[in-house]
C-alpha positions in Angstrom: 102.2 111.2 125.0 100.5 114.8 124.4 102.7 118.0 124.4 101.1 118.9 128.7 102.1 115.8 129.5 105.0 115.5 128.7 105.7 119.4 130.2 104.0 117.7 133.3 105.9 114.7 133.7 109.3 116.9 133.3 108.3 119.2 135.7 106.9 116.7 138.2 110.3 114.2 137.7 107.4 111.0 137.8 104.8 110.0 135.5 103.0 108.6 138.8 102.4 111.6 139.7 100.5 112.2 136.3 96.8 110.7 137.1 95.7 112.8 140.4 96.9 116.2 138.8 95.4 115.1 135.2 91.3 115.4 136.5 92.1 119.1 138.1 94.9 120.2 135.1 92.6 122.3 132.5 94.7 122.9 129.1 94.8 126.7 128.0 92.0 127.5 125.7 93.3 128.3 122.0 92.8 132.3 121.6 92.6 132.1 117.8 88.9 132.0 116.7 89.2 130.2 113.8 91.4 127.4 115.2 89.1 126.7 117.7 86.3 126.6 115.5 88.1 123.9 113.8 88.7 122.5 116.4 85.0 122.6 117.7 83.7 121.5 114.0 86.0 118.2 114.1 84.8 117.5 117.7 81.1 117.6 116.7 81.3 116.1 113.5 79.1 113.0 113.2 80.4 109.6 111.3 80.3 109.5 107.7 77.4 106.9 106.7 76.0 105.7 103.7 73.3 107.5 101.9 70.4 106.7 99.6 70.4 107.3 96.1 67.8 106.0 93.6 70.0 103.8 91.2 68.2 101.2 89.3 69.8 97.0 90.5 69.6 94.1 88.7 67.8 91.7 91.7 68.8 88.2 90.9 67.2 86.6 94.0 65.9 87.7 97.3 64.5 86.8 100.4 63.8 87.6 104.3 67.7 87.4 104.8 69.7 87.9 101.6 69.6 89.7 98.7 72.0 88.9 95.5 72.6 91.5 92.9 73.9 91.5 89.2 76.6 94.4 90.1 77.5 95.8 86.5 81.0 96.9 86.1 81.9 100.4 86.8 80.3 100.4 90.2 82.2 100.2 93.6 80.7 97.8 96.2 81.0 100.6 98.9 82.1 104.1 99.5 85.9 104.2 99.5 88.6 107.0 99.1 87.2 108.8 96.0 84.0 106.4 96.0 81.3 108.9 98.3 78.6 107.8 96.2 76.9 105.9 93.0 77.9 102.6 94.9 76.2 99.5 95.2 75.6 100.1 99.1 74.2 103.7 98.2 71.5 101.7 95.7 70.6 99.0 98.1 69.9 102.3 100.3 67.9 103.9 97.7 65.4 101.3 97.4 64.6 100.8 100.8 66.4 98.0 101.8 66.7 97.0 105.8 70.4 96.0 105.7 72.5 94.5 108.3 74.4 97.0 110.8 76.8 94.7 112.1 80.1 96.1 110.2 81.7 99.2 109.0 78.4 102.4 108.6 79.8 103.1 105.5 79.3 98.9 104.5 76.0 97.8 105.3 74.8 94.7 104.7 78.2 93.4 102.8 79.6 90.4 103.6 82.0 90.1 100.4 83.3 92.0 97.2 83.9 92.7 93.7 86.0 94.7 92.5 84.8 97.8 90.4 85.4 96.7 86.9 83.9 92.9 88.0 80.5 92.7 86.9 78.3 89.4 88.3 76.7 88.4 91.6 77.1 89.7 95.0 75.3 88.9 98.0 74.0 91.4 100.3 73.0 90.4 104.1 69.8 92.3 105.4 70.3 91.5 108.9 72.7 90.7 111.2 71.9 87.0 111.8 72.5 86.2 108.3 75.7 88.7 107.9 77.5 86.5 110.7 76.2 83.3 109.3 77.4 84.2 105.7 80.5 85.8 107.1 81.4 82.5 108.8 80.6 80.7 105.4 82.9 82.1 103.8 85.5 81.8 106.2 85.1 77.9 106.0 85.2 78.2 102.3 81.5 77.0 102.1 80.2 79.6 99.6 81.1 77.9 95.6 82.2 80.9 93.7 82.1 80.7 89.6 83.5 83.0 87.2 84.3 83.7 83.8 87.6 85.3 82.2 88.9 85.6 79.3 92.8 85.6 79.6 95.7 86.9 77.1 97.6 83.8 75.6 96.9 80.4 74.9 97.0 78.1 78.4 98.8 74.9 77.5 96.3 72.3 79.9 92.5 71.7 79.9 92.4 72.8 83.4 94.6 73.8 86.5 95.2 75.2 89.8 97.0 78.0 90.8 98.3 78.0 94.7 100.4 81.2 95.2 99.8 83.4 98.5 98.6 86.8 97.8 100.1 90.2 99.4 100.2 93.7 98.9 102.7 94.5 96.6 105.9 96.4 98.4 106.3 99.0 95.5 103.3 99.5 93.6 100.7 99.7 96.6 97.7 100.1 94.3 98.1 96.4 93.3 98.3 93.0 95.0 101.3 90.5 93.9 102.6 86.9 94.5 105.7 86.2 95.7 107.1 85.1 92.0 106.3 88.3 91.5 107.8 90.6 93.6 110.3 93.1 92.6 113.9 93.9 93.4 113.7 91.4 96.2 111.3 93.7 98.3 109.3 91.4 100.8 105.8 90.9 99.8 103.7 92.5 103.1 101.7 90.0 104.3 101.1 87.2 102.4 98.0 84.9 102.4 97.3 81.6 101.0 95.1 81.6 97.9 93.8 79.0 95.6 92.1 79.4 92.3 91.2 76.4 89.7 90.5 76.5 86.4 89.0 75.4 83.5 89.8 76.1 79.9 86.1 76.7 77.7 87.6 77.6 74.6 90.7 79.2 72.7 90.6 81.2 70.5 92.7 84.4 68.7 95.5 83.9 71.0 93.4 84.1 74.2 91.7 81.6 76.1 88.3 81.6 77.7 88.2 80.4 81.3 85.9 78.7 84.1 87.2 79.6 87.1 86.6 78.5 91.0 87.3 81.0 93.4 88.4 78.4 96.9 89.7 81.7 98.6 88.7 85.5 98.4 92.0 87.6 98.4 91.9 90.8 97.3 91.8 90.6 93.2 93.0 87.3 93.6 92.0 85.5 90.0 93.3 89.0 88.2 96.7 88.4 89.8 96.9 84.8 89.9 96.4 84.8 85.8 98.8 88.0 85.9 101.9 85.6 87.9 101.2 83.0 85.2 101.5 85.7 82.2 98.3 85.2 81.1 96.5 88.6 83.0 92.8 88.9 82.1 92.1 90.7 79.2 92.5 94.7 79.5 93.3 94.5 82.9 96.1 96.8 82.7 96.8 97.2 86.0 98.2 94.0 85.9 99.7 93.5 82.7 97.5 93.2 79.9 97.7 95.0 76.5 95.9 98.2 75.9 94.4 97.0 73.0 94.3 93.2 71.8 95.8 92.0 68.3 94.7 89.2 66.2 96.8 88.9 63.2 96.2 91.9 61.4 93.1 93.3 63.6 93.4 95.2 66.5 90.5 95.0 68.4 88.9 98.2 70.1 89.7 98.7 74.3 87.0 96.4 76.2 87.0 99.5 78.8 87.0 97.1 81.9 88.3 93.5 82.9 86.9 90.2 81.1 85.9 89.0 84.4 82.4 88.2 85.3 81.2 86.6 88.4 78.7 84.1 87.0 77.3 81.6 89.6 77.3 81.8 93.3 76.0 78.7 95.6 75.3 79.2 99.4 73.5 77.7 102.2 70.1 79.8 103.0 71.3 81.2 106.5 68.2 80.8 108.4 66.5 77.5 106.7 70.3 76.0 105.5 68.8 75.1 101.9 71.4 75.2 99.2 70.6 78.4 96.6 72.4 78.7 93.5 72.3 82.0 91.7 73.4 82.8 88.3 74.3 86.3 86.4 74.0 86.0 82.5 77.5 86.7 80.4 76.9 91.0 80.0 76.3 92.4 76.6 79.6 94.1 76.0 81.1 91.1 77.1 79.6 88.9 74.5 80.1 91.5 72.1 83.7 91.5 72.5 83.6 87.7 72.2 81.8 88.2 69.0 84.6 90.8 67.4 87.0 88.5 69.0 85.6 85.6 67.0 85.0 87.8 63.6 88.7 88.3 64.4 90.0 84.9 64.4 87.7 83.9 61.7 86.2 81.5 63.9 82.3 80.7 64.3 80.7 82.4 66.8 78.4 79.4 67.4 81.5 77.7 68.8 81.8 80.1 72.2 78.1 79.9 72.6 78.3 76.2 73.1 81.4 76.7 75.3 79.2 78.7 77.5 76.3 77.0 77.9 74.4 78.1 81.0 76.4 81.4 81.1 74.5 83.1 78.2 
C-alpha cells in the first residue's frame, strides 16, 4: 500500500471508499527539482535492449530457422549483472542476424545457455516459431547434448550415471549444489532433478578425460555433479578444483578456464523435423593442456588423440 493510500484509508476508516476517491485525488507535486527530474527520467527511461557489436563468430551450421555457434570460453551468452557488452547476443546482432523476439529483449534467440568459461556448440533461434519448437524440445529432453570434460582424480568405473537434484547453494549464492553437498544442514533452495551420464575416455596424470551426456539442463550441472563426486572439473576453482594441477614433480600452469567443452549437439530441425548433428572440435587451448599433461605424466599424446577420435 502506498503512503497516500494509507493516509486516506486511516482518515476515511474504510478501504472500500478508496477506489472512487482515488480517481479524483492527486498527490502533491514534489518541490525538489532534482528529485522531480530523477523521477521523470526514471519514468521515461526505455527498457534495456541488446545492442549490436562487431565481434567475430565461428558459425557451425545455419539455415532459415536456426544458427549454431562455436562459442569461445570467456564469452557470456547474453547481458546480465556486470555483463552488458561483448556477449554472444551482441555478436549475433552485429552480423545483422535476425533473431526470435519471443523472450527477454536482452536475450533474443537464446533457447539454452553455456557457462561463460565453457566453450562449444550453442543453438540459437532465428524466429519465434523456431524458438517455441526448440524450447519445447529442450523441455521434453529431445535434444542430444555431449560434452568433453577433464576432471581431477581417477574415476573408478568405466562409466556411470549421476542423479542428484541441484539447487541454489544456501550459503554461497553464486554456486549451485546438491543435497549431499549442503552446508551446516541448511536446505538447498528449490532443488530440481538432474541426470548426467558419463564415460571415461582416458585416465592420465591423476585425471580422467570423460565424455558426458547431459539429460537435463540445470545451471552448472556437469560442474556441480562431478564436484559432488569429489572429482571437480579441472581449473573449476568455484567448485573445488585446485588452482594448479600437479603431476608427480611437475606443476602445470593454470588453464585459465574450465576444462569443459560442448562438443556435439543433435536436434530436430524445427520446421522439417530432420535430425541435425553439429560438432565443435576441441579448442586449441584444451588440446595444448592435454599435451602438457601427457608430457608431465610421461604418456604418449597418441593415446589421448585416439581417445578423442571425432572430437579433434
